[in-house]
C-alpha positions in Angstrom: -19.2 3.2 10.7 -17.8 2.7 14.2 -14.5 4.2 15.1 -13.0 0.7 15.6 -13.9 -0.3 12.1 -12.4 2.9 10.7 -9.2 2.2 12.6 -9.0 -1.4 11.4 -9.5 -0.4 7.8 -6.9 2.4 8.1 -4.4 0.0 9.8 -4.9 -2.7 7.2 -4.5 -0.3 4.2 -1.4 1.3 5.9 0.3 -2.1 6.5 -0.4 -3.4 3.0 0.9 -0.1 1.5 4.0 -0.1 3.6 4.7 -3.8 2.9 4.3 -3.3 -0.9 6.4 -0.2 -0.8 9.1 -2.0 1.0 9.0 -4.9 -1.4 9.2 -2.5 -4.4 12.1 -0.6 -2.9 14.0 -3.8 -2.2 13.4 -5.2 -5.7 14.2 -1.9 -7.3 17.6 -1.8 -5.6 18.6 -5.2 -7.1 21.1 -5.0 -10.0 19.2 -7.5 -12.2 15.8 -8.9 -12.0 14.3 -12.1 -13.4 11.0 -11.9 -15.4 9.1 -13.1 -12.3 10.7 -10.5 -10.1 9.9 -7.8 -12.6 6.2 -8.8 -12.5 6.2 -8.7 -8.7 7.9 -5.3 -8.8 5.2 -3.9 -11.1 2.5 -5.4 -8.9 4.1 -3.9 -5.7 4.4 -0.5 -7.3 0.7 -0.6 -8.4 -0.4 -1.7 -4.9 1.7 1.0 -3.3 0.2 3.7 -5.6 -3.3 2.5 -4.9 -2.7 2.2 -1.2 -1.2 5.7 -1.0 -4.2 7.1 -2.8 -6.6 5.3 -0.5 -4.8 6.5 2.6 -5.1 10.1 1.4 -8.8 9.5 0.8 -9.3 8.0 4.2 -7.4 10.9 5.9 -9.5 13.4 3.9 -12.9 12.1 5.0 -14.7 13.4 8.0 -15.7 10.7 10.6 -19.4 10.0 10.9 -21.0 9.5 14.3 
């Protein structure tokens, strides 16, 4: 894979992970949540967890020329 593609994939995963983490943090700080907000919170936490794992995997791989 080209370096540009790797950078694009990393940037995309990073932005989605940070966005979902921010949403989860915001929702978790609310005093009460509706049922819909609770579902969004659970989805954001799941996406943040998956994204964090993916970032660690991307950082752990050696680039191929």
